[in-house]
C-alpha positions, -999 to 999 in steps of 0.1 A, spaced: -159 221 632 -136 237 605 -126 274 605 -116 291 573 -98 323 566 -101 342 533 -75 369 525 -87 396 503 -61 413 482 -69 426 447 -102 409 445 -125 432 464 -158 418 452 -182 389 458 -189 380 422 -168 356 403 -148 345 433 -139 309 430 -116 308 461 -144 324 482 -169 298 469 -146 271 482 -148 285 517 -186 278 518 -177 243 530 -162 255 564 -183 261 595 -168 294 605 -151 319 582 -128 349 587 -127 376 561 -96 399 562 -79 426 543 -43 439 553 -33 475 550 5 471 550 22 501 568 51 497 543 28 511 516 30 545 531 69 547 536 92 560 510 109 533 489 142 532 473 128 548 441 118 581 457 81 572 459 55 555 481 36 524 470 3 541 481 -5 576 473 -35 595 487 -58 591 457 -50 554 455 -58 551 492 -91 569 487 -102 545 460 -92 516 481 -111 528 511 -141 532 490 -138 497 478 -133 482 512 -163 501 525 -185 487 498 -172 453 505 -179 455 541 -215 464 535 -220 435 512 -205 411 536 -226 425 564 -258 417 544 -245 380 544 -239 379 582 -201 384 577 -176 410 586 -145 423 570 -115 426 593 -90 453 582 -57 450 599 -29 476 597 -1 450 597 20 431 572 0 402 558 22 377 576 19 392 609 -19 398 607 -28 364 592 -6 344 615 -21 361 645 -57 352 633 -47 317 624 -34 311 658 -61 328 677 -90 311 659 -74 277 651 -79 282 614 -78 251 593 -80 264 558 -65 296 543 -77 308 509 -69 336 486 -71 347 449 -40 341 428 -16 372 428 13 383 406 29 405 433 62 392 447 56 407 481 22 391 485 35 357 473 64 360 498 40 365 526 19 336 514 50 312 511 61 323 546 27 314 560 28 280 543 62 274 559 50 284 594 17 264 592 26 233 572 -2 213 587 -29 238 574 -45 237 540 -38 266 516 -60 273 487 -53 296 457 -77 302 428 -72 324 397 -97 353 396 -77 383 382 -73 369 346 -94 357 317 -78 323 317 -63 299 342 -29 284 336 -44 252 325 -63 270 297 -31 284 281 -17 265 251 18 269 266 34 265 299 40 299 317 78 294 314 72 293 276 52 325 275 57 340 240 82 369 239 58 394 223 21 403 227 14 395 191 26 359 194 6 355 227 -26 370 212 -25 347 182 -25 316 205 -51 327 229 -75 350 210 -99 323 201 -99 305 234 -132 304 253 -135 326 284 -152 309 312 -185 323 323 -182 344 355 -194 328 388 -223 343 406 -219 357 440 -223 331 468 -259 330 482 -245 329 517 -213 326 537 -204 309 569 -206 331 599 -175 345 617 -162 326 648 -179 348 673 -175 385 679 -144 399 662 -128 433 672 -127 454 640 -98 478 637 -106 514 629 -83 528 602 -63 558 613 -55 569 577 -85 586 561 -86 610 532 -115 629 516 -105 636 480 -131 643 453 -128 619 423 -147 609 392 -142 574 403 -159 557 434 -143 525 445 -161 493 451 -180 464 435 -213 483 434 -198 513 416 -180 489 392 -211 469 383 -231 502 379 -206 517 355 -204 486 335 -242 484 331 -244 521 321 -215 518 296 -229 489 278 -264 505 277 -250 533 253 -234 532 218 -200 540 233 -186 505 229 -193 507 191 -173 539 188 -145 531 212 -116 527 187 -123 561 172 -118 580 205 -94 558 225 -64 580 219 -81 611 233 -62 628 261 -92 637 281 -129 631 286 -150 606 305 -165 589 275 -134 586 255 -122 554 271 -140 526 289 -128 537 323 -130 501 336 -93 500 347 -95 512 383 -121 486 392 -103 459 373 -70 468 392 -84 463 426 -107 434 415 -139 452 422 -149 440 387 -141 406 374 -125 407 339 -145 376 330 -177 395 339 -166 423 317 -161 400 288 -194 384 293 -211 419 292 -191 428 260 -203 396 243 -239 403 253 -236 437 238 -222 423 206 -251 398 203 -276 426 209 -262 455 189 -236 438 167 -198 436 168 -173 459 149 -137 470 151 -144 490 183 -160 462 202 -131 439 192 -106 465 203 -120 465 238 -113 427 239 -80 434 222 -69 456 250 -81 432 277 -59 406 259 -29 432 265 -38 432 302 -39 394 302 -5 392 286 11 413 312 -4 392 340 12 361 328 44 381 319 45 391 356 39 355 366 67 343 345 94 369 353 86 376 390 113 399 405 127 407 371 98 429 367 117 455 387 152 451 374 169 480 357 178 458 328 144 442 327 142 408 312 167 414 284 199 423 303 200 454 282 228 479 291 217 514 295 234 547 305 202 561 320 204 571 356 188 594 382 189 633 377 170 646 408 161 679 392 148 664 360 128 638 380 111 664 401 103 686 371 87 656 354 67 646 385 53 681 390 47 690 354 75 716 351 94 704 321 100 723 288 72 702 272 37 717 277 20 683 267 40 664 292 33 690 319 -5 688 312 -5 650 314 14 650 347 -8 677 362 -38 657 353 -23 627 370 -14 645 401 -49 662 403 -71 631 395 -51 600 399 -58 591 363 -42 596 329 -52 584 294 -33 555 279 -19 578 252 -8 602 279 10 575 298 30 565 267 39 600 259 52 609 294 70 575 299 87 580 266 97 615 276 110 602 309 132 575 294 144 591 261 143 629 265 152 631 302 173 599 301 162 587 335 161 553 350 126 540 340 120 524 374 116 558 391 89 567 366 71 533 372 73 538 409 58 573 407 29 558 386 25 532 413 21 559 439 -3 581 419 -25 559 397 -58 548 411 -58 521 385 -23 509 395 -19 472 385 15 457 392 18 436 361 4 462 337 23 491 351 57 475 354 53 455 322 43 486 302 72 507 315 97 479 305 79 479 271 85 516 266 121 515 279 131 487 256 139 462 283 107 442 282 84 426 257 87 451 229 103 433 198 114 468 186 136 474 217 116 504 230 91 531 220 104 566 216 78 592 208 83 625 190 66 648 216 61 676 191 44 653 167 23 638 195 11 673 204 2 682 168 -17 649 164 -36 646 198 -38 683 209 -36 703 177 -55 733 191 -38 732 226 -71 726 244 -58 699 267 -26 718 274 -46 749 284 -71 729 305 -43 715 326 -20 746 325 8 727 308 21 759 292 23 778 325 58 789 338 79 769 313 115 767 325 148 752 312 152 715 319 184 719 338 197 746 362 231 730 367 256 712 344 271 678 349 296 691 374 268 708 393 278 742 382 249 767 376 240 771 340 239 808 332 213 821 307 227 832 274 235 869 272 208 891 257 215 903 222 
């Protein structure tokens, strides 16, 4: 009799799960997700890996996955331990023969996986790609030869066929007897426009493609607010509640039924951006987090605590930046245009170390994706894949273009209590206000 263990990570769904399909050959199956206590501890970049809104979305997603597994006679074990600790205990206790997971770009997840392989060399380990459009073998280049820019990448992969998504398994092997389920002590109850989980993801996908919104997407994609002004797939894609291959299949069906245009193409175009950053993270690994990125670029940017805190809380001299940051803190979400604006302001106007901004986004965003987040911040900061060496935005021009009437700024109170950027000078002396005339 063989016993298998499936480690859920950023693939919280049953559809299009190739690694889970392979586990149908075992006699007994353990399904587990690990809530790493390290997520909730401050890191060296003045943030936590997991903020409250991210955790709420994760809990929604795990609850939905639990219900779906229960309908198949399975259970989801949730352990509040590091993955290595939790999985090693289960492997030993239940004499697990095969351990499977979906491919992951995260260096910490991969370190835990490699450590397990070293500790259990006689066990079989299975990894299958499920977070990307393509598998490595599909690409017309080796990962080590990934093009240096998105445009070069897109030209080589744009016409590749995307595999049809796999259906959910009809059944799964049962667990090896009664298993004690851990009750999570960390619970939050925050209202959100997004509900985590595969059920909500598939419902949103169905509803979105039942409208004319995809045919108008390119015209509204740069709006700063509004539910219908972007596809809103990113939170479910980030946690794997929605398969990107399933999303592309629905997009193609829409084009066949209602026709294709620049807007429907642009949805795929932006999914290719996401794809590029996934392989970018696979190629560069820990260099994703380096101050000089992948280019060994010298920079004088550093860490000004006062400027950093004002940016985080939306108390800068820029009303547009403030509105975006207050929106992020209140909802866990921000438009793509808003993210570019506040990241540029962070790097070029505040002259801060870009990694602190990326880490704050990691804490706050419900759609945080390790590859897309850190890859995009490198791009803006000029230490990543941008051939132009960085993207600096004129904030006043962005305000005139995307919030000409100030509606967004007023909605999120970005113009309330505007204060000077600095209260001390480089020598920590208080900056006195100029005398009144």
